[in-house]
C-alpha positions in Angstrom: 0.4 -0.2 0.1 2.9 2.4 0.8 4.2 1.2 -2.6 0.7 3.0 -4.5 0.9 6.1 -2.8 4.4 7.0 -2.9 3.7 6.5 -6.6 0.3 8.4 -7.0 2.1 11.4 -5.0 5.2 11.3 -7.6 3.1 11.3 -10.5 0.9 14.1 -8.7 3.7 16.2 -8.2 5.3 15.5 -12.0 1.9 16.1 -13.4 1.8 19.8 -11.4 5.4 20.4 -12.7 4.7 19.6 -16.4 1.6 21.7 -16.0 3.3 24.8 -14.6 6.4 24.4 -16.8 3.2 24.6 -20.2 1.6 27.5 -18.6 5.3 29.6 -17.8 6.3 28.9 -21.4 2.8 29.9 -22.7 2.9 33.2 -21.2 6.6 33.4 -21.9 5.4 33.2 -25.4 2.8 35.7 -25.3 5.1 38.6 -23.8 7.6 38.2 -26.4 4.7 38.4 -28.9 3.0 41.7 -26.8 6.9 43.1 -26.8 7.3 42.9 -30.7 3.7 43.7 -31.3 4.4 46.8 -29.0 7.5 47.8 -30.9 6.5 47.2 -34.0 3.4 49.7 -34.0 5.4 52.5 -32.3 8.0 52.4 -35.0 4.7 52.3 -37.7 3.2 55.3 -35.8 6.7 57.1 -35.4 7.1 56.6 -39.3 3.2 58.7 -39.7 4.3 61.1 -37.6 1.6 59.9 -34.6 -1.1 61.1 -37.1 -4.5 60.6 -35.9 -5.6 58.2 -38.6 -2.5 55.9 -38.3 -2.9 56.1 -34.3 -6.1 54.4 -34.7 -5.7 52.1 -37.1 -2.8 50.5 -35.0 -5.4 50.5 -32.0 -8.2 48.7 -34.0 -5.4 46.3 -35.6 -4.4 45.6 -31.5 -8.1 44.7 -30.6 -8.4 42.3 -34.2 -5.3 40.7 -32.8 -6.5 39.8 -29.2 -4.7 42.5 -27.0 -6.7 44.5 -24.6 -5.8 48.1 -25.7 -3.4 49.8 -27.0 -3.0 53.6 -25.9 -1.2 56.7 -27.2 -0.7 59.6 -25.0 1.1 62.6 -26.2 3.3 64.9 -24.7 5.0 68.1 -25.0 8.5 67.8 -24.2 9.9 71.3 -25.4 9.0 73.6 -28.1 10.8 71.3 -30.9 10.2 68.2 -29.4 6.8 65.9 -28.4 7.0 62.8 -26.8 4.1 59.8 -26.9 3.8 57.4 -24.3 2.3 53.9 -26.0 0.7 51.4 -23.7 -0.3 47.9 -24.7 -2.5 45.8 -22.4 -2.7 42.2 -22.8 -3.7 39.1 -20.3 -2.2 36.4 -19.3 -3.8 33.2 -18.5 -3.4 30.0 -16.3 -6.1 27.8 -17.8 -7.2 25.3 -15.2 -6.8 27.6 -12.0 -8.9 30.5 -14.2 -6.5 33.5 -13.2 -6.4 36.4 -15.3 -4.3 39.1 -15.5 -4.0 42.4 -17.5 -0.5 43.0 -18.0 1.2 46.3 -19.6 4.0 47.6 -21.5 5.1 51.1 -21.7 7.2 52.8 -24.0 8.0 56.1 -24.8 8.7 57.6 -28.6 10.3 61.1 -29.3 9.5 63.1 -32.3 10.4 66.2 -33.5 7.3 68.8 -34.5 7.2 70.8 -37.2 6.3 74.6 -36.9 2.8 75.4 -38.3 2.4 78.9 -40.0 
């Protein structure tokens, strides 16, 4: 009987370890993809000078690709430079335990403002 209990406990520990490893690997992949997506979105918006049309398109694409939101906040750094804070929110899951967490990635993009006369 002792051997059966020890075998069951060992199998349970191995199964729990494998589950945690799979969840960790899956969530690491989600985080990596979110970082790459956010970086690509910042470069795309920066190349377009953070125009409203491109920012709205990136927000729409982020929603379609399964992210919670993509927020852009413009700040004036000084007379000739503007700075934009880009925040991408995404979800991490632990399936069997039904744990869900919303995480975010933030980055700044600097741009030169043109004088409008």
